[in-house]
N, C-alpha and C positions, 0 to 999 in steps of 0.2 A: 503493501499500499504505501503511495506516494503521500506524504503528510505536508507536501508543499511548505518544506523548510529550508531546501537548499538554498545557499547565498545569502541567508539572513544573518544577523548579528545579535547575539544574546549575552546577558549578563547573568552569572551564577554564582550566588553567595554560598560560601561554606563549601567551596568547589573541590577541595583536595583530597577528601575521603568520604566514605559511607554514600549517603544518599545523593549528595552533591557531586560526587565523582561519577556516580552510575549516571545521573542526568547529563553532565558535561559528556561522558563518553558516548552516551546515544546521539545527544545533539550533534557532536562530530560526526558520527556515522551518518547522520542525515544531511551532512554537508554544511553544518551551520558553524560560523566562527564564533567562538565563545571566550568572552573576557571572564576569567575565572579569579574569583576574589576569594582570599582565604588568607589567615594569619602566617601559615606556614607552607611551604610548596610540598609535594610528595612525588616519589619517583613515578608513581601511576600516572599523575596529572602530567609530568614531563613528557612520558612515552606517548601520549596523545599526538604528539606533533605540531605542526605548523598553525592548525586551525585553533589552536589554544593560545591565548595570551595571559600568563599569570599575572596577577597584580597582589603584592603583598599588603593588605590592609587589615585594620581592626575594625570590623563592622560594629563593635560598643561604642564607636565614637562617632560624632558627626561627621568628620574629616574623612572616615573610611568609606562611608555611602557616597560622597560625592566623588571621592577618587577613583572607586571603580565604574561609576558612570561615566566619568570623564574619560578614562580610559577607552571605552566604549564608543564615544562619541569623536574621539581622534581616528577611528576607524571609519567614519563618515555616515554611519546610521546606527540606530538601535531599534530592533524590532521585538525583543522578546527579554522580559525580566524574570527571573527565577529567585524568589526570596525563599532561601532555604538554610540559612546559617540558624543555629538555635543550640541551646544547652539545657541539661537538667540536672539537678541535684536532689536525690531523695530527702525529703524533711521527715527523719524517723521519729524526732521528738515532737512533731506536731507543729500546730499554727502558732503557739505562743513562744515556740523557739526561732522563728522566722523574723529577724530584725529588719530595720529599715534598708541596712545595706544590703541585705539579701533579696529584698524586695526591688531594689533599684537595679541589681546586677540581673536578676531574672527578666524584669520586665524591660532593661535595655536589651539584651541580646535577643530575646524571643518577640518582643514586639517593637520597640524603637528602631531597631536595626532595620527592618522591614519598611517601617512608616517612613523612615528618612530616605532609603534607598529607593522606596517607591515615589517619593516627592521629588528626589534629584532625577529619576529617569522620565517620569511622566510628559514634560514638556516635548523630549524627543520621541517617545512613544507616540505621542499625538502627531507629530510631523510625519511618522511612518505609517500612521493608520491605514488599514487594519492591522493592530498589533496586539500583544498579549503580555498579560502578567499571571504568573503561576506561583503560588504560595503554598509552600510545605506547612502545614498547620499539625494537626494531632487530634486522636480520638478524644483526648483530654479537654479539647475545647468545648465539649458537650457531654463528656464523661467525667466529671469532677473526681479527683482523688485525692484524699487528705495527706497522703505520702509525698505528693508532689503539688502542694495546694497552689504556690506562687506559678509553677509553670502552667498548671491548668487555667489560671487566672490570665496569665499572659497569653496563651494560646486562644482563649475565649475571645479576648480583646482583639486579637489578630483576624480571627474569623468573622467578627463584627465589622472591623474596617473594610476587609477584603468584599463584603457584601456591599457596604456603602459605596466603596469604590465602583463596583461595577453598576450601580445605579447612576451614578455621576457620569462616569466616562463611557459606559458602553453605547449612548447615543453619539458620541464622538469617535467611535471606532476602535477603542481600546477594550477588550475582553479581558475580565478579572475573575479568577478562579482559584480555588483552594483543593490540596488534596491532603487528607487526613489519615496518616498511617496508624495503625495499633504499633506493638512491639516489633521491632525491625534489626535484623542482622547487622548490627553496627556497634562501634563501640561505646556509644551512648548507653546500651543497653548491656551489652557482653563484655566491655573491655575492662581492664584492670581497675578503672576507678568508674565504671558503669553501673547502672541501677542494681543488676543481679549481684555484683561483687559487692555493693554498698551494703546492700539488704542482707547479704550472707554473713559478711564481718559483723554487722550489728546483732545479728541473732545466733551466731556461732555456727551457722550452717554451712551449706556448699553453693557454691555460685551456679553451677550447672542444675542444681534441683529448684534453685530459685527461678532460673530462666525457663525450666520445663512447667514448672507450675504456672508462671505467667501465660503460659498459651496451652495449658492442658484442657481447659474448658471450652476452647474454640473448636467451630467444627472441622477446620483444617488441621488442628493440633500442632502448629509450627509458627514460627516467625516468618514475617515477610521479607523477602529478599530485597535489597537496594535496588536491584535492577527491575524489580517489579513495580516499584514507587517510580522508578524513571519513566517507565513505559507509559504510565498514566499522566505524568508530568508533560511528557513530551508530546503525546496525542493531544492534549489540551492546548498547548502552545502552536499546534500547527492548524494550517487552514481547513483541514478536513473536519475540524470541530467548531467550525467558523460561527455555528449559532449558540454555542454553550458559553453563557456567561452568569456569574454569580452563582455557580453550583459549588458544591464541595463533594468530591468522590471519597468515599472512605474505603481503604484497602486494610482490613484488619483481620482476615481469616475468619470472619464472623464473630469476631470479639463482643461486639455491640450487639445486643439481642432486641431492641426495641425498634420499633418502625421510625 
């Protein structure tokens, strides 16, 4: 299937690993030139070749958002923005242990980074309309979890913002959609400092057992792969999805059981 993406320019944040790397890889396969923003490079990102321009940025700062968009505009166009950067820290001591600094850090990387990057990108996306914004959200945006209370709140705000943007800019040719994964096979969940390891250390258990328990009740019984999330993101970014806007696509193996 031709996704009508060849020759376009995209910005992907948090692009050096995990879901962001998978999205970047698939966009390159579709002939897209990608400006890949991340704090640190990776060998996998470098191996993608000349269609990727790595930009070292800290998306937790206002300057990071403008820097990655500026790098794309120097290429002469910007057609696609993928807001992917994010982070989570389990709050095993509950809400009362989450202080202002924790809230600021979580809201900045999971909400403000996308808001700032979108604000910087939109004038250029409007020039290139029809164009697209796809934001990686989370099932926690509508499935609140006390163990990630600040992350859940930040992702809910992100989903709300994206829906508002779809209404404002859809009539002007910019489609805005979100993708909400459940547990994904990335370092965020399965790394040494990931959710499974953090919960296991706190309870004196085993990280593998925690990970298995996280998806044990889902119909598929497994984590989502990063490339599966990337498939959905890239489909939404392409012209074949040209009348989809304001949508949230859930990819969670059936974790969420409500309608």
